[in-house]
Backbone as a printed PyTorch tensor [residue, N CA C, xyz], in Angstrom:
tensor([[[  0.8410,  -1.2100,   0.0000],
         [  0.0000,   0.0000,   0.0000],
         [  0.8700,   1.2520,   0.0000]],

        [[  1.9410,   1.2070,   0.8210],
         [  2.8500,   2.3480,   0.9000],
         [  3.5590,   2.5640,  -0.4260]],

        [[  3.9540,   1.4590,  -1.0810],
         [  4.6270,   1.5660,  -2.3740],
         [  3.7010,   2.1870,  -3.4200]],

        [[  2.4260,   1.7790,  -3.3980],
         [  1.4530,   2.3280,  -4.3320],
         [  1.2670,   3.8240,  -4.0920]],

        [[  1.1530,   4.2070,  -2.8250],
         [  0.9790,   5.6160,  -2.4890],
         [  2.1720,   6.4330,  -2.9600]],

        [[  3.3700,   5.9090,  -2.7580],
         [  4.5900,   6.6000,  -3.1890],
         [  4.6350,   6.7190,  -4.7070]],

        [[  4.2040,   5.6450,  -5.3780],
         [  4.2030,   5.6720,  -6.8460],
         [  3.2130,   6.7010,  -7.3750]],

        [[  2.0210,   6.7310,  -6.7800],
         [  1.0110,   7.6990,  -7.2100],
         [  1.4960,   9.1290,  -6.9580]],

        [[  2.1480,   9.3370,  -5.8210],
         [  2.6640,  10.6610,  -5.4870],
         [  3.7250,  11.0880,  -6.5000]],

        [[  4.5920,  10.1530,  -6.8610],
         [  5.6430,  10.4580,  -7.8330],
         [  5.0490,  10.8280,  -9.1950]],

        [[  4.0160,  10.0900,  -9.6030],
         [  3.3490,  10.3730, -10.8790],
         [  2.7310,  11.7630, -10.8550]],

        [[  2.0840,  12.1070,  -9.7340],
         [  1.4390,  13.4250,  -9.6090],
         [  2.4660,  14.5530,  -9.6250]],

        [[  3.5460,  14.3800,  -8.8850],
         [  4.5810,  15.4160,  -8.8210],
         [  5.2110,  15.6310, -10.1890]],

        [[  5.4650,  14.5550, -10.9190],
         [  6.0570,  14.6780, -12.2520],
         [  5.1340,  15.4450, -13.1940]],

        [[  3.8620,  15.0610, -13.2140],
         [  2.9290,  15.6910, -14.1390],
         [  2.6270,  17.1370, -13.8070]],

        [[  2.4880,  17.4260, -12.5200],
         [  2.1060,  18.7850, -12.1110],
         [  3.3050,  19.7270, -12.0810]],

        [[  4.4700,  19.2160, -11.6620],
         [  5.5890,  20.1280, -11.4250],
         [  6.8630,  19.7810, -12.1890]],

        [[  7.5330,  18.6960, -11.7980],
         [  8.8890,  18.4620, -12.3060],
         [  8.9480,  18.2370, -13.8110]],

        [[  7.9090,  17.6170, -14.3830],
         [  7.8550,  17.4140, -15.8330],
         [  6.5730,  18.0260, -16.3990]],

        [[  6.2680,  19.2050, -15.9180],
         [  5.0600,  19.9230, -16.3510],
         [  4.9820,  19.9700, -17.8760]],

        [[  3.8400,  19.5780, -18.4570],
         [  3.7580,  19.4810, -19.9190],
         [  3.9870,  20.7940, -20.6700]],

        [[  3.6590,  21.9220, -20.0490],
         [  3.8690,  23.2110, -20.7110],
         [  5.2400,  23.7800, -20.3650]],

        [[  5.5540,  23.8670, -19.0820],
         [  6.7920,  24.5150, -18.6440],
         [  8.0320,  23.6740, -18.8840]],

        [[  7.8970,  22.3500, -18.8800],
         [  9.0600,  21.4660, -19.0470],
         [  9.1160,  20.8370, -20.4310]],

        [[  7.9630,  20.3210, -20.8920],
         [  7.9340,  19.6380, -22.1830],
         [  7.5390,  20.5560, -23.3440]],

        [[  7.0990,  21.7760, -23.0210],
         [  6.6980,  22.7750, -24.0130],
         [  5.6260,  22.2040, -24.9470]],

        [[  4.5670,  21.6740, -24.3610],
         [  3.4340,  21.1450, -25.1160],
         [  2.1930,  21.9800, -24.8080]],

        [[  1.2220,  21.9530, -25.7200],
         [ -0.0390,  22.6540, -25.4870],
         [  0.0690,  24.1620, -25.5250]],

        [[  1.1090,  24.6810, -26.1890],
         [  1.3300,  26.1240, -26.2210],
         [  0.2320,  26.8510, -27.0080]],

        [[ -0.2390,  26.2290, -28.0960],
         [ -1.2390,  26.9030, -28.9460],
         [ -2.4940,  27.2720, -28.1630]],

        [[ -3.0200,  26.3250, -27.4030],
         [ -4.2260,  26.6260, -26.6190],
         [ -3.9150,  27.5980, -25.4940]],

        [[ -2.6790,  27.5660, -24.9870],
         [ -2.2940,  28.5030, -23.9320],
         [ -2.3090,  29.9430, -24.4570]],

        [[ -2.0750,  30.1060, -25.7390],
         [ -2.1190,  31.4350, -26.3510],
         [ -3.5480,  31.8400, -26.7080]],

        [[ -4.3520,  30.8520, -27.1160],
         [ -5.6560,  31.1550, -27.7150],
         [ -6.7870,  31.3320, -26.7090]],

        [[ -6.7750,  30.5890, -25.6230],
         [ -7.9520,  30.5820, -24.7420],
         [ -7.6930,  31.2260, -23.3840]],

        [[ -6.6170,  31.9950, -23.2640],
         [ -6.2810,  32.5560, -21.9540],
         [ -6.5630,  34.0520, -21.8370]],

        [[ -7.3390,  34.5960, -22.7780],
         [ -7.7120,  36.0050, -22.6540],
         [ -8.6450,  36.1820, -21.4590]],

        [[ -9.5040,  35.1920, -21.2200],
         [-10.4230,  35.2310, -20.0820],
         [-10.1750,  34.0200, -19.1850]],

        [[-10.2670,  34.2480, -17.8860],
         [-10.0250,  33.1760, -16.9180],
         [-11.0940,  32.0900, -17.0090]],

        [[-12.3310,  32.4790, -17.2720],
         [-13.4240,  31.5020, -17.3280],
         [-13.2140,  30.4750, -18.4350]],

        [[-12.7800,  30.9310, -19.6110],
         [-12.5450,  29.9970, -20.7190],
         [-11.3460,  29.1040, -20.4280]],

        [[-10.3410,  29.6570, -19.7710],
         [ -9.1580,  28.8630, -19.4210],
         [ -9.5080,  27.7560, -18.4410]],

        [[-10.3660,  28.0520, -17.4720],
         [-10.7670,  27.0430, -16.4850],
         [-11.5330,  25.9100, -17.1540]],

        [[-12.4810,  26.2590, -18.0390],
         [-13.2710,  25.2410, -18.7260],
         [-12.3780,  24.3980, -19.6430]],

        [[-11.4780,  25.0460, -20.3690],
         [-10.5540,  24.3290, -21.2430],
         [ -9.6590,  23.4000, -20.4370]],

        [[ -9.1910,  23.8610, -19.2940],
         [ -8.3360,  23.0460, -18.4280],
         [ -9.0690,  21.8030, -17.9450]],

        [[-10.3070,  22.0010, -17.5160],
         [-11.1110,  20.8830, -17.0390],
         [-11.3610,  19.8750, -18.1650]],

        [[-11.6870,  20.3880, -19.3510],
         [-11.9570,  19.5100, -20.4920],
         [-10.7320,  18.6920, -20.8540]],

        [[ -9.5680,  19.3380, -20.9530],
         [ -8.3660,  18.6040, -21.3340],
         [ -7.9490,  17.6020, -20.2580]],

        [[ -8.0950,  17.9820, -19.0020],
         [ -7.7210,  17.0690, -17.9110],
         [ -8.5610,  15.7960, -17.9480]],

        [[ -9.8700,  15.9490, -18.1250],
         [-10.7520,  14.7840, -18.1670],
         [-10.4790,  13.9110, -19.3900]],

        [[-10.2800,  14.5410, -20.5420],
         [ -9.9960,  13.7840, -21.7640],
         [ -8.6740,  13.0260, -21.6260]],

        [[ -7.6550,  13.6920, -21.0960],
         [ -6.3490,  13.0510, -20.9340],
         [ -6.4280,  11.8690, -19.9740]],

        [[ -7.1150,  12.0630, -18.8470],
         [ -7.2070,  11.0060, -17.8420],
         [ -7.9720,   9.7960, -18.3620]],

        [[ -9.1480,  10.0180, -18.9260],
         [ -9.9680,   8.8910, -19.3640],
         [ -9.4270,   8.2280, -20.6240]],

        [[ -8.8440,   9.0020, -21.5180],
         [ -8.2620,   8.3940, -22.7190],
         [ -7.0590,   7.5310, -22.3410]],

        [[ -6.2320,   8.0020, -21.4180],
         [ -5.0810,   7.2140, -20.9710],
         [ -5.5310,   5.9190, -20.3030]],

        [[ -6.5770,   6.0170, -19.4800],
         [ -7.0760,   4.8260, -18.7950],
         [ -7.6400,   3.8100, -19.7870]],

        [[ -8.4180,   4.2760, -20.7570],
         [ -9.0230,   3.3770, -21.7470],
         [ -7.9510,   2.7480, -22.6330]],

        [[ -7.0040,   3.5620, -23.0860],
         [ -5.9330,   3.0470, -23.9470],
         [ -5.0810,   2.0380, -23.1880]],

        [[ -4.8000,   2.3270, -21.9130],
         [ -4.0420,   1.3800, -21.0950],
         [ -4.7900,   0.0570, -20.9370]],

        [[ -6.1000,   0.1320, -20.7660],
         [ -6.9180,  -1.0810, -20.6250],
         [ -6.9050,  -1.9290, -21.8880]],

        [[ -6.7590,  -1.2740, -23.0390],
         [ -6.8240,  -1.9730, -24.3240],
         [ -5.4520,  -2.1930, -24.9580]],

        [[ -4.3880,  -1.8220, -24.2490],
         [ -3.0680,  -1.7850, -24.8740],
         [ -2.5950,  -3.1420, -25.4100]],

        [[ -3.0190,  -4.2140, -24.7590],
         [ -2.5850,  -5.5470, -25.1970],
         [ -3.4320,  -6.0900, -26.3460]],

        [[ -4.5380,  -5.3990, -26.6290],
         [ -5.4250,  -5.8540, -27.6960],
         [ -5.3430,  -4.9840, -28.9490]],

        [[ -4.6840,  -3.8450, -28.8480],
         [ -4.5750,  -2.9510, -30.0030],
         [ -3.3710,  -3.3630, -30.8480]],

        [[ -3.5700,  -3.7240, -32.1060],
         [ -2.4370,  -4.0750, -32.9810],
         [ -1.4950,  -2.8790, -33.1320]],

        [[ -0.2030,  -3.1450, -33.0880],
         [  0.7730,  -2.0550, -33.1160],
         [  0.7150,  -1.2380, -34.4060]],

        [[  0.3130,  -1.8700, -35.5250],
         [  0.3110,  -1.1530, -36.8020],
         [ -0.8500,  -0.1650, -36.9360]],

        [[ -1.8600,  -0.2710, -36.0740],
         [ -2.9640,   0.7110, -36.0880],
         [ -3.0850,   1.4020, -34.7330]],

        [[ -1.9950,   1.3970, -33.9810],
         [ -1.9880,   1.9380, -32.6210],
         [ -2.4320,   3.4110, -32.5920]],

        [[ -1.8230,   4.2340, -33.4360],
         [ -2.1260,   5.6680, -33.4400],
         [ -3.5800,   5.9140, -33.8400]],

        [[ -4.0630,   5.1710, -34.8290],
         [ -5.4470,   5.3330, -35.2850],
         [ -6.4180,   5.0080, -34.1470]],

        [[ -6.1470,   3.9100, -33.4400],
         [ -7.0100,   3.5150, -32.3250],
         [ -6.9920,   4.5620, -31.2180]],

        [[ -5.8050,   5.0810, -30.9210],
         [ -5.6970,   6.1040, -29.8720],
         [ -6.4670,   7.3610, -30.2570]],

        [[ -6.3180,   7.7790, -31.5040],
         [ -7.0250,   8.9800, -31.9600],
         [ -8.5420,   8.7740, -31.9560]],

        [[ -8.9900,   7.5660, -32.2790],
         [-10.4260,   7.2790, -32.2670],
         [-10.9910,   7.3860, -30.8470]],

        [[-10.2370,   6.8700, -29.8770],
         [-10.6680,   6.9420, -28.4770],
         [-10.6840,   8.3930, -28.0010]],

        [[ -9.6130,   9.1280, -28.2940],
         [ -9.5190,  10.5250, -27.8760],
         [-10.6160,  11.3630, -28.5300]],

        [[-10.8170,  11.1420, -29.8360],
         [-11.8390,  11.9060, -30.5660],
         [-13.2330,  11.6500, -29.9880]],

        [[-13.5330,  10.4190, -29.6330],
         [-14.8410,  10.0940, -29.0510],
         [-15.0590,  10.8420, -27.7380]],

        [[-14.0250,  10.8850, -26.9060],
         [-14.1330,  11.5940, -25.6250],
         [-14.2570,  13.1030, -25.8380]],

        [[-13.5400,  13.6230, -26.8260],
         [-13.6220,  15.0590, -27.1170],
         [-15.0190,  15.4350, -27.6110]],

        [[-15.6110,  14.5930, -28.4510],
         [-16.9670,  14.8560, -28.9530],
         [-17.9660,  14.8820, -27.8010]],

        [[-17.8550,  13.9260, -26.8860],
         [-18.7430,  13.8920, -25.7160],
         [-18.5460,  15.1670, -24.8830]],

        [[-17.2850,  15.5360, -24.6550],
         [-16.9760,  16.7450, -23.8760],
         [-17.5500,  17.9930, -24.5400]],

        [[-17.3850,  18.0870, -25.8440],
         [-17.8810,  19.2430, -26.5880],
         [-19.3980,  19.3420, -26.5030]],

        [[-20.0920,  18.2110, -26.6050],
         [-21.5540,  18.2150, -26.5160],
         [-22.0320,  18.6090, -25.1220]],

        [[-21.3120,  18.1690, -24.0960],
         [-21.6650,  18.5420, -22.7190],
         [-21.4940,  20.0480, -22.5240]],

        [[-20.4060,  20.5860, -23.0550],
         [-20.1810,  22.0410, -22.9530],
         [-21.2740,  22.8150, -23.6700]],

        [[-21.6700,  22.3510, -24.8470],
         [-22.7350,  23.0350, -25.5900],
         [-24.0600,  22.9730, -24.8480]],

        [[-24.2840,  21.8710, -24.1360],
         [-25.5550,  21.7050, -23.4230],
         [-25.6240,  22.5300, -22.1390]],

        [[-24.5080,  22.6280, -21.4140],
         [-24.5360,  23.2580, -20.0960],
         [-23.7730,  24.5770, -20.0040]],

        [[-22.8170,  24.7970, -20.8990],
         [-22.0190,  26.0340, -20.8650],
         [-21.9270,  26.5920, -22.2860]],

        [[-23.0760,  26.9080, -22.8610],
         [-23.1220,  27.2610, -24.2830],
         [-22.2940,  28.5020, -24.6080]],

        [[-22.4030,  29.5450, -23.7730],
         [-21.6740,  30.7840, -24.0430],
         [-20.1620,  30.5570, -24.0420]],

        [[-19.6940,  29.8000, -23.0390],
         [-18.2610,  29.5100, -22.9730],
         [-17.8540,  28.6070, -24.1250]],

        [[-18.7280,  27.6760, -24.4840],
         [-18.4550,  26.7900, -25.6240],
         [-18.2540,  27.5930, -26.9020]],

        [[-19.0610,  28.6420, -27.0830],
         [-18.9080,  29.5040, -28.2630],
         [-17.5890,  30.2600, -28.2190]],

        [[-17.1910,  30.6850, -27.0390],
         [-15.9310,  31.4150, -26.9080],
         [-14.7340,  30.5060, -27.1820]],

        [[-14.8410,  29.2510, -26.7520],
         [-13.7500,  28.3050, -26.9960],
         [-13.6780,  27.9010, -28.4620]],

        [[-14.8230,  28.0100, -29.1400],
         [-14.8900,  27.7500, -30.5780],
         [-14.2950,  26.3880, -30.9300]],

        [[-13.3180,  26.3850, -31.8420],
         [-12.7540,  25.1230, -32.3360],
         [-11.7300,  24.5210, -31.3960]],

        [[-11.3500,  25.2340, -30.3390],
         [-10.2190,  24.7780, -29.5400],
         [-10.5240,  23.5470, -28.7040]],

        [[-11.7830,  23.3230, -28.3610],
         [-12.1380,  22.0680, -27.6840],
         [-11.9190,  20.9060, -28.6440]],

        [[-12.3850,  21.0600, -29.8850],
         [-12.1740,  20.0140, -30.8800],
         [-10.7110,  19.7350, -31.1300]],

        [[ -9.8780,  20.7600, -31.0090],
         [ -8.4410,  20.5840, -31.2520],
         [ -7.7270,  19.8530, -30.1240]],

        [[ -8.4630,  19.5330, -29.0330],
         [ -7.8740,  18.6710, -27.9970],
         [ -7.4410,  17.3420, -28.6170]],

        [[ -8.1500,  16.9310, -29.6660],
         [ -7.8190,  15.6750, -30.3510],
         [ -6.3590,  15.6640, -30.7930]],

        [[ -5.8820,  16.8110, -31.2540],
         [ -4.5100,  16.8800, -31.7630],
         [ -3.5280,  17.4450, -30.7410]],

        [[ -4.0000,  17.6920, -29.5150],
         [ -3.1120,  18.2410, -28.4950],
         [ -2.0240,  17.2280, -28.1520]],

        [[ -0.7920,  17.6750, -28.2010],
         [  0.3480,  16.7780, -27.9750],
         [  0.3530,  16.1700, -26.5800]],

        [[ -0.2380,  16.8570, -25.6170],
         [ -0.2630,  16.3310, -24.2490],
         [ -1.0700,  15.0480, -24.1900]],

        [[ -2.2530,  15.0490, -24.8030],
         [ -3.1560,  13.8960, -24.7320],
         [ -2.5320,  12.6860, -25.4230]],

        [[ -2.1430,  12.8610, -26.6730],
         [ -1.5560,  11.7510, -27.4150],
         [ -0.1960,  11.3660, -26.8520]],

        [[  0.5400,  12.3560, -26.3670],
         [  1.8610,  12.0830, -25.7950],
         [  1.7910,  11.2000, -24.5690]],

        [[  0.8180,  11.4450, -23.6920],
         [  0.6900,  10.6030, -22.4850],
         [  0.2130,   9.2000, -22.8380]],

        [[ -0.6130,   9.1180, -23.8740],
         [ -1.0540,   7.7910, -24.3290],
         [  0.1300,   6.9820, -24.8280]],

        [[  0.9940,   7.6130, -25.6170],
         [  2.1490,   6.9280, -26.1900],
         [  3.2420,   6.6670, -25.1500]],

        [[  3.5350,   7.6880, -24.3530],
         [  4.6760,   7.5890, -23.4470],
         [  4.3730,   6.8380, -22.1580]],

        [[  3.1040,   6.8460, -21.7300],
         [  2.7930,   6.2640, -20.4140],
         [  1.7380,   5.1630, -20.4750]],

        [[  0.5950,   5.4610, -21.0830],
         [ -0.5390,   4.5280, -21.0210],
         [ -0.2280,   3.1740, -21.6580]],

        [[  0.5620,   3.1660, -22.7230],
         [  0.8680,   1.9030, -23.4070],
         [  1.8180,   1.0180, -22.6150]],

        [[  2.4140,   1.5570, -21.5570],
         [  3.3970,   0.7780, -20.7930],
         [  3.0110,   0.5860, -19.3290]],

        [[  1.8350,   1.1030, -18.9280],
         [  1.4560,   1.0400, -17.5170],
         [  0.0000,   0.6200, -17.3620]],

        [[ -0.3720,   0.2920, -16.1280],
         [ -1.7300,  -0.1820, -15.8600],
         [ -2.7300,   0.9690, -15.8960]],

        [[ -4.0280,   0.6480, -16.0020],
         [ -5.0500,   1.6930, -16.1480],
         [ -5.1160,   2.7000, -15.0060]],

        [[ -4.9260,   2.2550, -13.7630],
         [ -5.0100,   3.1800, -12.6300],
         [ -3.8710,   4.1910, -12.6770]],

        [[ -2.6450,   3.6940, -12.8940],
         [ -1.5020,   4.5950, -13.0020],
         [ -1.6730,   5.5530, -14.1780]],

        [[ -2.2130,   5.0370, -15.2730],
         [ -2.4120,   5.8600, -16.4640],
         [ -3.4490,   6.9480, -16.2130]],

        [[ -4.5070,   6.6120, -15.4810],
         [ -5.5300,   7.6030, -15.1340],
         [ -4.9250,   8.7080, -14.2770]],

        [[ -4.1350,   8.3330, -13.2840],
         [ -3.5000,   9.3150, -12.4020],
         [ -2.5070,  10.1720, -13.1840]],

        [[ -1.7680,   9.5370, -14.0930],
         [ -0.8320,  10.2870, -14.9260],
         [ -1.5810,  11.3090, -15.7940]],

        [[ -2.7370,  10.9060, -16.3300],
         [ -3.5460,  11.8290, -17.1170],
         [ -4.0460,  12.9980, -16.2910]],

        [[ -4.5040,  12.7100, -15.0710],
         [ -4.9440,  13.7750, -14.1600],
         [ -3.7850,  14.7060, -13.8370]],

        [[ -2.6270,  14.1230, -13.5450],
         [ -1.4540,  14.9240, -13.1620],
         [ -1.0300,  15.8630, -14.2840]],

        [[ -0.9320,  15.3360, -15.4970],
         [ -0.5160,  16.1790, -16.6190],
         [ -1.5870,  17.2070, -16.9740]],

        [[ -2.8540,  16.8220, -16.8020],
         [ -3.9290,  17.7850, -17.0130],
         [ -3.8730,  18.9140, -16.0000]],

        [[ -3.5650,  18.5750, -14.7490],
         [ -3.4460,  19.5990, -13.7110],
         [ -2.2220,  20.4750, -13.9470]],

        [[ -1.1400,  19.8570, -14.4260],
         [  0.0550,  20.6340, -14.7450],
         [ -0.2180,  21.6460, -15.8450]],

        [[ -0.9300,  21.1930, -16.8690],
         [ -1.3560,  22.0820, -17.9570],
         [ -2.2840,  23.1690, -17.4170]],

        [[ -3.2250,  22.7620, -16.5660],
         [ -4.2000,  23.7060, -16.0070],
         [ -3.5200,  24.7770, -15.1650]],

        [[ -2.5070,  24.3710, -14.4110],
         [ -1.7880,  25.3110, -13.5470],
         [ -1.2200,  26.4680, -14.3610]],

        [[ -0.5820,  26.1460, -15.4740],
         [  0.0010,  27.1830, -16.3250],
         [ -1.0900,  27.9810, -17.0260]],

        [[ -2.0790,  27.2680, -17.5700],
         [ -3.1440,  27.9360, -18.3370],
         [ -3.9070,  28.9360, -17.4750]],

        [[ -4.2710,  28.5340, -16.2680],
         [ -5.0410,  29.4040, -15.3800],
         [ -4.1990,  30.5820, -14.9000]],

        [[ -2.9230,  30.3390, -14.6220],
         [ -2.0340,  31.4260, -14.2090],
         [ -1.8930,  32.4640, -15.3230]],

        [[ -1.7160,  31.9930, -16.5610],
         [ -1.5960,  32.9100, -17.7040],
         [ -2.8920,  33.6950, -17.8860]],

        [[ -4.0380,  32.9930, -17.8220],
         [ -5.3300,  33.6500, -18.0240],
         [ -5.6100,  34.6770, -16.9300]],

        [[ -5.2860,  34.3350, -15.6940],
         [ -5.4980,  35.2650, -14.5770],
         [ -4.7100,  36.5550, -14.7860]],

        [[ -3.4340,  36.4270, -15.1470],
         [ -2.5880,  37.6020, -15.3360],
         [ -3.0190,  38.4030, -16.5560]],

        [[ -3.3920,  37.7120, -17.6360],
         [ -3.8100,  38.4240, -18.8480],
         [ -5.1020,  39.2000, -18.6220]],

        [[ -6.0700,  38.5680, -17.9600],
         [ -7.3420,  39.2600, -17.7310],
         [ -7.1700,  40.4060, -16.7410]],

        [[ -6.3720,  40.1680, -15.7030],
         [ -6.1720,  41.2080, -14.6880],
         [ -5.4300,  42.4050, -15.2620]],

        [[ -4.3070,  42.1520, -15.9410],
         [ -3.4940,  43.2470, -16.4630],
         [ -4.0880,  43.8660, -17.7260]],

        [[ -4.8160,  43.0360, -18.4980],
         [ -5.3550,  43.5290, -19.7610],
         [ -6.6760,  44.2620, -19.6380]],

        [[ -7.4940,  43.8580, -18.6620],
         [ -8.8210,  44.4760, -18.5270],
         [ -9.1320,  44.9530, -17.1110]],

        [[ -8.2770,  44.6140, -16.1550],
         [ -8.5360,  44.9940, -14.7720],
         [ -9.5930,  44.1410, -14.1080]],

        [[ -9.9410,  43.0140, -14.7420],
         [-11.0080,  42.1650, -14.2320],
         [-10.4880,  40.7700, -13.8680]],

        [[-11.3360,  40.0160, -13.1630],
         [-11.0840,  38.6070, -12.8750],
         [-12.4330,  37.8910, -12.8860]],

        [[-12.5750,  36.9520, -13.8020],
         [-13.8530,  36.2530, -14.0060],
         [-14.9810,  37.2360, -14.3220]],

        [[-14.6310,  38.3070, -15.0030],
         [-15.6300,  39.2800, -15.4220],
         [-15.9420,  40.3530, -14.4020]],

        [[-15.3600,  40.2620, -13.2040],
         [-15.6100,  41.2600, -12.1580],
         [-14.4230,  42.2190, -12.0720]],

        [[-14.7120,  43.4920, -11.9210],
         [-13.6520,  44.4870, -11.7850],
         [-12.8830,  44.2480, -10.4860]],

        [[-11.5680,  44.1970, -10.6040],
         [-10.7040,  43.9480,  -9.4440],
         [ -9.8990,  45.1960,  -9.1000]],

        [[ -9.4130,  45.8690, -10.1210],
         [ -8.6130,  47.0740,  -9.8850],
         [ -9.5550,  48.2420,  -9.5760]],

        [[ -9.4060,  48.8750,  -8.4230],
         [-10.3160,  49.9630,  -8.0170],
         [-10.2360,  51.1780,  -8.9490]],

        [[-11.3190,  51.9520,  -8.9640],
         [-11.3890,  53.1290,  -9.8270],
         [-10.3350,  54.1720,  -9.4790]],

        [[ -9.9890,  54.2910,  -8.1830],
         [ -9.0430,  55.3340,  -7.8050],
         [ -7.6520,  55.0860,  -8.3960]],

        [[ -7.3500,  53.8320,  -8.6830],
         [ -6.0560,  53.5290,  -9.3190],
         [ -6.0630,  54.0250, -10.7620]],

        [[ -7.2080,  53.8270, -11.4390],
         [ -7.3310,  54.3790, -12.7980],
         [ -7.3050,  55.9010, -12.7650]],

        [[ -7.9570,  56.4840, -11.7520],
         [ -8.0010,  57.9430, -11.6260],
         [ -6.6000,  58.5290, -11.4180]],

        [[ -5.7170,  57.7290, -10.8260],
         [ -4.3560,  58.2190, -10.5690],
         [ -3.4400,  58.0510, -11.7780]],

        [[ -3.9970,  57.5170, -12.8880],
         [ -3.2200,  57.4400, -14.1220],
         [ -2.9430,  56.0510, -14.6350]],

        [[ -3.3430,  55.0070, -13.8910],
         [ -3.0810,  53.6310, -14.3270],
         [ -3.9130,  53.2990, -15.5730]],

        [[ -3.3220,  52.5730, -16.5100],
         [ -4.0270,  52.1260, -17.7100],
         [ -3.8260,  50.6290, -17.8970]],

        [[ -4.8600,  49.9810, -18.4330],
         [ -4.7430,  48.5500, -18.7220],
         [ -3.6750,  48.3240, -19.7900]],

        [[ -3.0380,  47.1650, -19.7070],
         [ -1.9840,  46.8110, -20.6630],
         [ -2.6230,  46.1070, -21.8610]],

        [[ -2.7970,  46.8470, -22.9430],
         [ -3.4350,  46.2860, -24.1320],
         [ -2.6990,  45.0900, -24.6980]],

        [[ -1.3920,  45.0180, -24.4670],
         [ -0.5880,  43.9040, -24.9750],
         [ -1.0590,  42.5700, -24.4010]],

        [[ -1.6060,  42.6010, -23.1780],
         [ -1.9820,  41.3680, -22.4980],
         [ -3.1570,  40.6530, -23.1610]],

        [[ -3.9860,  41.3670, -23.9040],
         [ -5.1230,  40.7210, -24.5630],
         [ -4.7390,  40.2110, -25.9450]],

        [[ -3.4850,  40.4040, -26.3310],
         [ -2.9690,  39.9030, -27.6010],
         [ -2.0790,  38.6900, -27.3580]],

        [[ -1.8800,  37.8840, -28.4020],
         [ -1.0820,  36.6620, -28.2700],
         [  0.3330,  36.9090, -27.7500]],

        [[  1.0320,  37.9860, -28.1740],
         [  2.3800,  38.2220, -27.6290],
         [  2.3950,  38.3520, -26.1050]],

        [[  1.3190,  38.8910, -25.5340],
         [  1.2410,  38.9970, -24.0800],
         [  1.2850,  37.6310, -23.4180]],

        [[  0.5920,  36.6660, -24.0210],
         [  0.6180,  35.3030, -23.4910],
         [  2.0150,  34.7040, -23.6020]],

        [[  2.7050,  34.9930, -24.7200],
         [  4.0720,  34.5080, -24.8970],
         [  4.9690,  35.0140, -23.7610]],

        [[  4.8840,  36.2960, -23.4650],
         [  5.7220,  36.8770, -22.4230],
         [  5.4320,  36.2250, -21.0620]],

        [[  4.1490,  36.0540, -20.7490],
         [  3.7850,  35.4850, -19.4460],
         [  4.2310,  34.0350, -19.3500]],

        [[  4.0190,  33.2600, -20.4150],
         [  4.4580,  31.8610, -20.4010],
         [  5.9710,  31.7800, -20.2150]],

        [[  6.6920,  32.6460, -20.9210],
         [  8.1480,  32.6670, -20.7720],
         [  8.5710,  32.9600, -19.3460]],

        [[  7.9140,  33.9300, -18.7070],
         [  8.2390,  34.2660, -17.3250],
         [  7.8940,  33.1220, -16.3700]],

        [[  6.7740,  32.4480, -16.6260],
         [  6.3810,  31.3190, -15.7760],
         [  7.3510,  30.1530, -15.9240]],

        [[  7.8050,  29.8960, -17.1560],
         [  8.7910,  28.8410, -17.3800],
         [ 10.0930,  29.1730, -16.6590]],

        [[ 10.5210,  30.4490, -16.7570],
         [ 11.7300,  30.8840, -16.0510],
         [ 11.5670,  30.7150, -14.5360]],

        [[ 10.4060,  31.1120, -14.0080],
         [ 10.1590,  31.0120, -12.5730],
         [ 10.1610,  29.5500, -12.1270]],

        [[  9.4980,  28.7040, -12.8970],
         [  9.4380,  27.2760, -12.5470],
         [ 10.8240,  26.6500, -12.5510]],

        [[ 11.6100,  26.9370, -13.5810],
         [ 12.9500,  26.3640, -13.6690],
         [ 13.8750,  26.9110, -12.5870]],

        [[ 13.6880,  28.1850, -12.2390],
         [ 14.4880,  28.7740, -11.1650],
         [ 14.1780,  28.1100,  -9.8260]],

        [[ 12.8980,  27.9320,  -9.5440],
         [ 12.5040,  27.2700,  -8.2930],
         [ 12.9700,  25.8300,  -8.2620]],

        [[ 12.8790,  25.1470,  -9.4230],
         [ 13.3430,  23.7610,  -9.4960],
         [ 14.8440,  23.6950,  -9.2720]],

        [[ 15.5980,  24.6900,  -9.8010],
         [ 17.0390,  24.7180,  -9.6100],
         [ 17.4130,  24.9620,  -8.1550]],

        [[ 16.6770,  25.8620,  -7.4820],
         [ 16.9250,  26.1280,  -6.0560],
         [ 16.6450,  24.8800,  -5.2320]],

        [[ 15.5480,  24.1920,  -5.5420],
         [ 15.1910,  22.9670,  -4.8280],
         [ 16.2430,  21.8970,  -5.0220]],

        [[ 16.7750,  21.8000,  -6.2620],
         [ 17.8060,  20.7990,  -6.5580],
         [ 19.0950,  21.1130,  -5.8000]],

        [[ 19.4630,  22.3980,  -5.6900],
         [ 20.6730,  22.7820,  -4.9980],
         [ 20.5850,  22.4680,  -3.5010]],

        [[ 19.4020,  22.6410,  -2.9240],
         [ 19.2050,  22.3630,  -1.5010],
         [ 19.4250,  20.8810,  -1.1910]],

        [[ 19.0740,  20.0340,  -2.1740],
         [ 19.2770,  18.5990,  -1.9840],
         [ 20.7550,  18.2350,  -1.9910]]])
């Protein structure tokens, strides 16, 4: 039981922090640029990708011994695409406005390198439970960066958070102006770069302490 707990903890730490899919593996950058103008869309996108990654990894791991190697990628894409379609329909049914804002980017989860990468690198070589946890971990790692970028972009670009004004009027009265760059794609690039630098710096400090 202790060994299992340690293994699960290691999988979570790798996916969320030490081998973060965005900050370490530089995956999922396109969606990090496209859907982080608003925090609400980033949260929904993060949740969608995390669930798709976790369940697709678990299903692929369960079927790994039955999938012929010559059609492996096709089978994986079929499983991922099915889960993405279900996710997209749920969003349209319950979160229609956000679904419209996300536009094609939910559908593009099918081609997201994080989802297929975890299926290839982890799910095909590990049991379904470990694969599910690995999918959750990498989804959370992606979500951590995506939500941080969206929070900073919305706050600095519009003075809002989840659509509510956060920066008081007296700050604007004293001359403060929103940073228009933050609502453009280059703003996301700058923030992602700073987050990657911060993550690597903290990881380096932690390594030196050891």
